[in-house]
C-alpha positions in Angstrom: 12.3 -20.0 2.2 9.4 -18.5 0.3 9.3 -15.5 2.7 13.0 -14.9 2.1 12.5 -15.0 -1.7 9.6 -12.6 -1.5 11.7 -10.3 0.7 14.5 -10.2 -1.8 12.1 -9.7 -4.7 10.5 -6.7 -2.9 13.9 -5.3 -2.1 15.8 -5.9 -5.4 12.8 -5.8 -7.8 12.5 -1.9 -8.0 16.3 -1.6 -8.1 16.6 -4.1 -11.0 13.8 -2.3 -12.7 15.6 1.0 -12.2 18.9 -0.3 -13.7 17.0 -1.8 -16.6 15.3 1.6 -17.3 18.8 3.3 -17.2 20.0 0.8 -19.9 16.7 1.2 -21.8 16.7 5.0 -21.8 20.3 5.2 -23.0 20.0 2.4 -25.6 17.2 4.1 -27.4 19.4 7.1 -28.2 21.4 7.3 -31.4 25.1 8.0 -31.0 24.5 11.6 -31.9 21.7 12.0 -29.3 23.8 10.2 -26.7 26.6 12.6 -27.4 24.2 15.5 -27.0 22.9 14.1 -23.7 26.5 14.0 -22.2 27.2 17.4 -23.7 24.2 18.9 -22.0 25.2 17.4 -18.6 28.8 18.5 -18.9 28.0 22.1 -19.9 25.2 22.7 -17.4 25.3 26.1 -15.6 26.6 25.1 -12.2 25.2 28.3 -10.5 21.6 27.2 -11.0 22.4 23.7 -10.0 23.9 24.9 -6.8 20.9 27.1 -6.1 18.6 24.1 -6.7 20.8 22.0 -4.4 20.6 24.6 -1.5 16.8 24.8 -1.9 16.8 21.0 -1.5 18.7 21.2 1.8 16.3 24.0 3.0 13.3 21.8 2.2 14.7 18.9 4.4 15.4 21.3 7.3 11.9 22.7 7.1 10.4 19.2 6.9 12.3 18.1 10.0 11.2 21.3 11.9 7.5 20.8 10.8 7.6 17.2 12.1 8.0 18.6 15.6 4.6 20.3 15.4 2.9 16.9 14.8 4.9 15.3 17.6 3.9 17.8 20.3 0.2 16.7 20.7 1.3 13.1 21.5 3.7 14.4 24.2 6.9 14.0 22.2 9.3 16.9 22.3 12.3 15.8 20.3 15.6 17.6 19.7 15.7 19.2 16.2 18.9 17.5 15.2 17.4 14.1 16.0 14.4 14.9 13.8 16.6 16.1 10.9 19.1 13.2 11.1 16.3 10.6 11.4 14.7 12.1 8.4 17.9 11.9 6.3 18.5 8.4 7.5 15.0 7.5 6.2 15.6 9.0 2.8 18.8 7.1 2.5 17.0 3.8 3.4 14.4 4.5 0.7 17.1 4.4 -2.0 17.8 0.8 -1.0 14.4 -0.5 0.0 11.2 1.4 -1.1 9.1 2.8 1.8 11.4 1.4 4.4 12.6 4.9 5.2 9.4 5.9 6.9 9.7 2.9 9.3 13.4 3.5 9.9 12.8 7.2 10.5 10.1 6.6 13.1 12.1 3.8 14.8 15.3 6.0 14.9 13.5 8.9 16.6 11.7 6.6 18.9 14.9 5.0 20.0 16.9 8.2 20.6 14.1 10.1 22.2 12.9 7.0 24.2 9.2 7.2 23.0 6.7 4.8 21.4 7.4 3.9 17.8 3.7 3.7 17.0 3.2 7.4 17.8 6.2 8.6 15.8 5.2 6.4 12.9 1.6 7.7 13.1 2.8 11.3 12.7 4.8 10.3 9.6 1.7 8.7 8.1 -0.2 12.0 8.7 2.7 13.9 7.2 2.6 11.8 4.1 -1.2 12.3 3.8 -0.7 16.0 3.9 2.0 15.8 1.2 -0.3 13.6 -0.9 -3.0 16.4 -0.7 -0.4 19.0 -1.8 0.7 16.8 -4.7 -2.9 16.1 -5.8 -3.5 19.9 -5.6 -0.6 20.5 -8.0 -1.9 17.7 -10.2 -5.3 19.4 -10.3 -3.8 22.8 -11.1 -1.7 21.4 -13.9 -4.6 19.3 -15.2 -6.7 22.4 -15.5 -4.1 24.6 -17.1 -2.5 21.9 -19.4 -5.3 19.4 -19.8 -4.8 19.1 -23.6 -1.1 18.1 -23.3 -1.7 15.7 -20.3 -4.7 13.9 -21.8 -3.0 14.0 -25.2 0.0 12.1 -23.7 -2.3 9.5 -22.2 -4.1 9.1 -25.5 -0.8 8.7 -27.4 0.4 6.1 -24.9 -3.0 4.3 -24.9 -3.3 4.9 -21.2 -6.8 5.2 -19.6 -6.7 7.4 -16.5 -10.1 6.0 -15.5 -8.4 2.7 -14.5 -6.2 4.5 -12.1 -9.3 5.8 -10.3 -10.7 2.3 -10.1 -7.5 1.0 -8.5 -7.5 3.8 -5.9 -11.2 3.3 -5.0 -10.6 -0.5 -4.7 -7.7 0.0 -2.3 -9.8 2.3 -0.1 -12.6 -0.3 0.0 -10.1 -3.0 1.0 -8.8 -0.8 3.8 -12.3 -0.2 5.1 -13.1 -3.9 5.1 -9.8 -4.7 6.8 -10.5 -2.2 9.6 -14.0 -3.7 10.1 -12.5 -7.2 10.5 -9.9 -6.0 12.9 -12.4 -4.0 15.0 -14.9 -6.9 15.4 -12.5 -9.8 15.9 -11.7 -11.4 19.2 -8.5 -13.1 18.1 -5.5 -12.4 20.3 -3.1 -11.6 17.5 -5.7 -9.4 15.8 -6.3 -7.6 19.1 -2.5 -6.8 19.2 -2.7 -5.5 15.7 -5.7 -3.4 16.8 -3.8 -2.0 19.7 -0.9 -1.1 17.4 -3.3 0.6 15.0 -4.9 2.6 17.8 -1.5 4.0 18.8 -0.9 4.8 15.1 -4.1 6.8 15.0 -3.1 8.7 18.1 -0.1 9.9 16.1 -2.2 10.5 13.0 -4.8 12.6 14.8 -2.1 14.9 16.1 -2.7 17.2 13.1 -6.1 18.1 14.6 -4.9 18.7 18.1 -1.6 20.5 17.5 -1.4 24.1 18.8 0.8 25.5 16.0 -1.5 24.8 13.0 -0.6 28.0 11.2 3.1 27.3 11.5 2.5 23.8 10.2 0.7 25.1 7.2 3.3 27.7 6.5 6.1 25.1 6.6 4.0 22.8 4.3 3.6 25.5 1.7 7.3 26.5 2.2 8.4 22.9 1.6 6.4 22.4 -1.6 7.3 25.9 -2.8 10.9 24.8 -2.5 10.2 21.5 -4.3 8.7 23.5 -7.2 11.4 26.2 -6.9 14.4 23.9 -7.1 12.8 22.3 -10.2 12.0 25.7 -11.8 15.4 27.3 -11.2 17.2 24.3 -12.7 15.6 25.0 -16.1 17.9 28.1 -16.4 20.9 25.7 -16.3 20.1 24.4 -19.8 19.8 26.7 -22.8 17.0 24.7 -24.4 14.7 24.9 -21.2 15.3 28.5 -20.2 12.2 29.7 -22.1 9.8 27.1 -20.7 6.9 28.5 -18.6 5.6 27.5 -15.2 3.0 25.2 -16.8 5.7 23.0 -18.4 7.6 23.0 -15.1 4.4 21.8 -13.3 3.8 19.0 -15.7 7.4 17.8 -15.6 7.4 18.1 -11.8 4.3 15.8 -11.6 5.8 13.2 -13.9 9.0 13.2 -11.8 7.1 12.9 -8.5 5.2 9.8 -9.7 8.4 8.3 -11.1 10.0 8.7 -7.6 7.4 6.4 -6.1 7.9 3.5 -8.6 11.6 2.7 -8.4 14.0 3.2 -5.5 14.3 7.0 -5.3 13.3 7.3 -9.0 16.5 5.5 -10.2 16.4 5.1 -14.0 12.7 6.2 -14.4 13.0 9.8 -13.2 15.1 11.1 -16.1 12.8 9.2 -18.6 9.7 10.8 -17.0 11.2 14.3 -17.2 12.3 13.7 -20.8 8.8 12.6 -21.8 7.2 15.5 -20.0 9.5 18.1 -21.6 9.2 16.5 -25.0 5.5 17.3 -25.0 6.6 21.0 -24.9 9.0 20.6 -27.8 12.2 20.0 -25.8 14.5 17.2 -27.2 14.7 13.9 -25.3 18.5 14.5 -24.9 17.9 17.8 -23.2 14.9 16.6 -21.1 16.7 13.5 -19.8 19.9 15.5 -19.1 17.7 17.8 -17.0 16.3 14.7 -15.2 19.7 13.2 -14.6 21.1 16.4 -13.1 18.1 17.0 -10.9 18.0 13.3 -9.7 21.8 13.1 -9.4 22.3 16.2 -7.2 19.4 15.4 -4.9 20.4 11.8 -4.6 24.0 12.8 -3.8 22.6 15.1 -1.1 20.6 12.2 0.5 23.6 9.8 0.3 26.0 12.3 2.0 23.6 13.6 4.7 22.1 10.1 5.3 25.5 8.5 5.6 26.7 11.2 8.0 23.5 10.6 10.1 24.7 7.1 10.8 27.8 8.5 12.4 26.5 11.7 14.0 23.3 10.4 15.7 25.1 8.0 18.1 27.7 10.7 18.9 25.0 13.4 19.7 23.0 11.0 21.8 25.6 9.5 24.1 24.3 8.9 27.5 
């Protein structure tokens, strides 16, 4: 019973939080500001929205293609359409249950390509680590160029970034201790866990043994260039954000990226985060949150459509 309750809390918790944040973000607006928010969304320049949308599709295609480079060293040679459709299925799952998409993505590819799940999942972990390095690099660049605005925001909100560092270090120490226990234990169950982790590491180490490292790096920079690009071009869709520089875009992009990891697909929190980021550069909350809603809405719609189609198309393409 307790396990079932915990499962429902983990599943519905972030979604309920997201819905609360939607209500909270809209309730704090006056009637005039709320009218301005809807006006901004209704009068958005659709050309720039469409360009941002296309860049989003291109990033997903590139990510699916890049995944194959990680799979080759572990002797998995999947069809491209299986990689792409599994990826979109995973993104769709993340909208419902946070972090479930990575598991579903690995399991789907393993099922249709008849390979070990541990290996496919291991490559996904490696991919996520590479993406984390890219995100932290962007955070570093933004922190150096806009340190006064970023740390000014933390100061205004009474947030101490030092505590974030302590949490990260503590988590790393816990992982190290956990691996030590698993390595030295003779327990049968723990040995099975150890075997599973060893298979995971085989997939994770594929980044060092893959033959196409240059292509992998090129796709990595291409993907993140598209992420930034789709965010940057959307600023031209709103009159009040057209004159914002790259620095403002970087800061807002970072705020949005972290918001995506807190609630299911960033529901509710993403527009708030974008509004806060742009507000530090003099953009009104109504315009900033309208930007966030359009960005989040178009990309979420893309995931829902392609993810939903993946459920239908995958079995049809893999009929034996």
